[in-house]
C-alpha angles and dihedrals in degrees: 000000000000114000118256114248116204111206111199116198119187112201128198122158098327099128095140091058103031100093093051090047095051093041090053090056100039091051096050114136087226106086106190096084137139111200117202118181120189115198101205096202097294116192099190100073096271091124095053091045089055092053092048091045090057091061092061104032119116091209129060111258125186111215122189124186115207138170110271107270103147140272097289093051093048090051092048090050088053091049089057089064098039119115098171130126086224130029124213126186120209123177117232093244094051130079137198132228108251094252095044100104092041090053092047093051090050091055091046094050091048090054101025098149096043107050124083098157130017123202127181137187122263142198123243111216119213126177093260105023147016123231123200109221123208121212095211138022113264094242093050095063 
Protein backbone atom coordinates (compact mmCIF):
# COMPACT_ATOMS: atom_id res chain seq x y z
CA UNK A 1 0.00 0.00 0.00
CA UNK A 2 1.19 3.50 -0.76
CA UNK A 3 2.28 5.60 2.24
CA UNK A 4 -0.08 8.21 3.63
CA UNK A 5 1.18 11.78 3.13
CA UNK A 6 -0.14 14.42 5.52
CA UNK A 7 -0.12 17.85 3.89
CA UNK A 8 -0.32 20.58 6.53
CA UNK A 9 -1.29 24.03 5.27
CA UNK A 10 -1.19 26.93 7.73
CA UNK A 11 -3.36 29.81 6.55
CA UNK A 12 -3.21 33.42 7.66
CA UNK A 13 -4.71 36.18 5.49
CA UNK A 14 -3.85 34.61 2.13
CA UNK A 15 -7.27 34.89 0.52
CA UNK A 16 -5.99 35.89 -2.97
CA UNK A 17 -3.88 32.69 -3.17
CA UNK A 18 -5.91 30.17 -1.19
CA UNK A 19 -8.03 28.62 -3.96
CA UNK A 20 -4.97 27.94 -6.15
CA UNK A 21 -3.14 26.44 -3.18
CA UNK A 22 -5.99 24.13 -2.17
CA UNK A 23 -6.81 23.13 -5.75
CA UNK A 24 -3.18 22.19 -6.33
CA UNK A 25 -3.29 19.76 -3.39
CA UNK A 26 -6.80 18.42 -3.93
CA UNK A 27 -6.05 17.65 -7.60
CA UNK A 28 -2.76 15.82 -6.94
CA UNK A 29 -2.28 12.65 -8.97
CA UNK A 30 -1.12 10.93 -5.77
CA UNK A 31 -4.25 9.78 -3.98
CA UNK A 32 -3.22 8.67 -0.49
CA UNK A 33 -3.32 12.15 1.05
CA UNK A 34 -4.49 13.61 4.30
CA UNK A 35 -5.06 17.36 3.92
CA UNK A 36 -4.97 19.41 7.12
CA UNK A 37 -5.59 23.15 6.93
CA UNK A 38 -5.07 25.38 9.95
CA UNK A 39 -6.73 28.79 9.84
CA UNK A 40 -4.50 30.84 12.15
CA UNK A 41 -7.09 33.49 12.98
CA UNK A 42 -7.34 35.03 9.51
CA UNK A 43 -9.17 38.35 9.29
CA UNK A 44 -9.45 38.58 5.49
CA UNK A 45 -12.17 35.98 4.88
CA UNK A 46 -9.77 33.04 4.45
CA UNK A 47 -11.48 31.12 7.26
CA UNK A 48 -14.93 31.48 5.69
CA UNK A 49 -13.51 30.50 2.30
CA UNK A 50 -12.10 27.30 3.84
CA UNK A 51 -15.47 26.36 5.29
CA UNK A 52 -17.14 26.94 1.90
CA UNK A 53 -14.38 25.05 0.06
CA UNK A 54 -15.05 21.99 2.22
CA UNK A 55 -18.60 21.78 0.88
CA UNK A 56 -17.43 21.32 -2.72
CA UNK A 57 -14.17 19.43 -2.32
CA UNK A 58 -13.90 15.94 -3.79
CA UNK A 59 -11.30 15.04 -1.13
CA UNK A 60 -11.64 15.02 2.62
CA UNK A 61 -10.00 18.07 4.16
CA UNK A 62 -9.61 18.67 7.88
CA UNK A 63 -9.94 22.36 8.77
CA UNK A 64 -9.17 23.76 12.18
CA UNK A 65 -9.74 27.38 13.17
CA UNK A 66 -7.45 28.63 15.93
CA UNK A 67 -6.57 31.95 17.53
CA UNK A 68 -3.71 33.70 15.73
CA UNK A 69 -0.45 32.58 17.29
CA UNK A 70 1.98 32.41 14.37
CA UNK A 71 3.14 30.05 11.66
CA UNK A 72 5.06 27.63 13.91
CA UNK A 73 2.12 27.22 16.26
CA UNK A 74 -0.24 26.58 13.32
CA UNK A 75 2.11 23.94 11.90
CA UNK A 76 2.47 22.27 15.31
CA UNK A 77 -1.32 22.28 15.70
CA UNK A 78 -1.57 20.52 12.33
CA UNK A 79 1.06 17.99 13.39
CA UNK A 80 -1.10 17.04 16.37
CA UNK A 81 -3.75 15.74 13.90
CA UNK A 82 -1.42 14.20 11.30
CA UNK A 83 -1.50 10.44 10.80
CA UNK A 84 0.74 10.26 7.73
CA UNK A 85 3.83 8.21 7.14
CA UNK A 86 5.27 11.42 5.71
CA UNK A 87 4.56 15.06 6.56
CA UNK A 88 4.61 17.89 4.03
CA UNK A 89 4.25 21.57 4.87
CA UNK A 90 2.82 23.91 2.26
CA UNK A 91 2.16 27.58 2.92
CA UNK A 92 -1.30 28.89 2.07
CA UNK A 93 0.08 31.23 -0.59
CA UNK A 94 2.04 28.48 -2.36
CA UNK A 95 0.96 25.77 -4.79
CA UNK A 96 2.23 22.46 -6.17
CA UNK A 97 2.49 20.97 -9.64
CA UNK A 98 -0.07 18.17 -9.99
CA UNK A 99 2.56 15.40 -9.99
CA UNK A 100 4.64 16.89 -7.14
CA UNK A 101 3.62 14.63 -4.27
CA UNK A 102 3.74 11.50 -6.42
CA UNK A 103 7.28 12.40 -7.53
CA UNK A 104 8.30 13.08 -3.94
CA UNK A 105 6.91 9.74 -2.74
CA UNK A 106 8.76 7.94 -5.55
CA UNK A 107 12.04 9.49 -4.38
CA UNK A 108 11.31 8.68 -0.75
CA UNK A 109 10.49 5.05 -1.53
CA UNK A 110 13.64 4.61 -3.62
CA UNK A 111 15.79 5.84 -0.72
CA UNK A 112 13.57 4.92 2.20
CA UNK A 113 16.27 4.24 4.76
CA UNK A 114 18.43 7.24 3.81
CA UNK A 115 16.14 10.29 3.80
CA UNK A 116 15.11 12.24 6.88
CA UNK A 117 14.24 15.50 5.13
CA UNK A 118 13.54 16.24 1.48
CA UNK A 119 13.88 19.74 0.05
CA UNK A 120 13.21 20.70 -3.54
CA UNK A 121 13.63 23.84 -5.66
CA UNK A 122 10.82 26.28 -6.23
CA UNK A 123 9.77 29.08 -8.54
CA UNK A 124 9.21 32.65 -7.30
CA UNK A 125 6.31 34.24 -9.13
CA UNK A 126 6.43 37.97 -9.83
CA UNK A 127 3.91 40.04 -11.77
CA UNK A 128 6.00 40.03 -14.95
CA UNK A 129 8.32 37.04 -14.60
CA UNK A 130 9.01 33.75 -12.86
CA UNK A 131 12.40 32.96 -11.34
CA UNK A 132 13.50 29.40 -10.61
CA UNK A 133 15.25 29.32 -7.23
CA UNK A 134 17.93 26.82 -6.32
CA UNK A 135 18.38 25.64 -2.76
CA UNK A 136 22.11 25.06 -3.03
CA UNK A 137 24.96 26.27 -5.20
CA UNK A 138 25.74 23.89 -8.08
CA UNK A 139 29.29 23.20 -6.89
CA UNK A 140 28.20 22.52 -3.32
CA UNK A 141 26.14 19.46 -4.26
